[in-house]
Structure formats: C-alpha cells, structure tokens
N, C-alpha and C positions, 0 to 999 in steps of 0.2 A: 247382436248383429254380426260381430266378428266370427261367431261360430258358423254362420251361414256362408261365409266366404272360404274359398279354398284356392290355394295357389298352385300353379303348375309351372315348372321350369323347363324351358327348352333351350338347349345350346345349339346354335346353328354353326356347325363346323365346316361349312363350305368355305373354300379359300377366299371367295369374294365377299364373304359376310361373317366376320368374327363378331358375333353378337349374342347377348344373353337376353332372352325375352321371358318375362313373367306373365302368365295368363291368369287372370282373376275371373272366376265364375262362381255361380251358386252351386253348392254341393247338392248332388242329386238331380240337377237339371241337365238333361241331355239335349244336345243340339242335333238337328237333322243332318248336319254335315260334320265330318270328323275334323279334328283340329288342323291337320295338314292342309285340307281343302280350304278351310277358313283362312289360314295363313297365306295360301296361294292367292286367294281372291283379294285379301287386304294388300298383299305385295303388288299385285297387278294394278291396283288402284292407287298405289303410292301412300297407303294409309299406315304402314308399319312404322314404328319409331326408327329413326335413322342413327341414333347414337349407339355406343357399345353396349348399353343396358337400356331396356325399355319395358314398358308395361302395356299389355293389351287387356282392356276391360270388357269382359263379356257380361257384366252384371246388368246392363241396361238393354240387352237384346230381349225383345218380347218372347215370352214362352209360347210354345205351340206352333212355331213356324215350321212349315215343311221345307224340304231342301230348296225348292225354287224360290220360296219367299225369303228364306234365310240368305241365299245368294244375292237376291235383289236388295235386301236390307244392307248387307255388307258392302255392296257396290255403291249404294246411294248414301248410306249413313256411316261408312267405315271410319271417317275422320273422328267420330265420337268414341271409337274404341282405343284410340292412340293416346299414350301419355309417356313422356312429355310430348306436347304438340309442336 
C-alpha cells in the first residue's frame, strides 16, 4: 500500500503564507487540473490546512474526472482533502 503513495512537497514562499504543504496522491494517477490550480480552488474554498505544516490528501479523489468535474469535486468535497482539519 505504501508503495502506491507518493508525496509531493510544496513550500509556499509568499510573505502572507509561510507554509509547508505535503501532497499525497497515487503514483501514476494524473489529475485533469495541475497542482497549482487545485491549490487555488482549495484555497478559495478555505479547504487548505491553516497551520505552518499541513497535508493535502488526493488519494480519495475519484479517478477519471475531467477538469470541470474535478473542479466541482474540489469545491464541494474539498474539506475531505485537508489534514489536519
């Protein structure tokens, strides 16, 4: 199971947000939107972790969503991606 998980690290160096985010997703699964767009959607919805270190779990996002479906999923179910909550 652990072999199927892959971590991505993003350090947000903007002055208003000194934060380290770890992104967890299945290796080899490509999302219809790039990571930056997903982050923007989650940020707009208030779904990103707010502490200095947080995790964003993309493991439960259904596979095969097109860009419009993925955006809708993130806007409606974005809370499920955040840890800690």
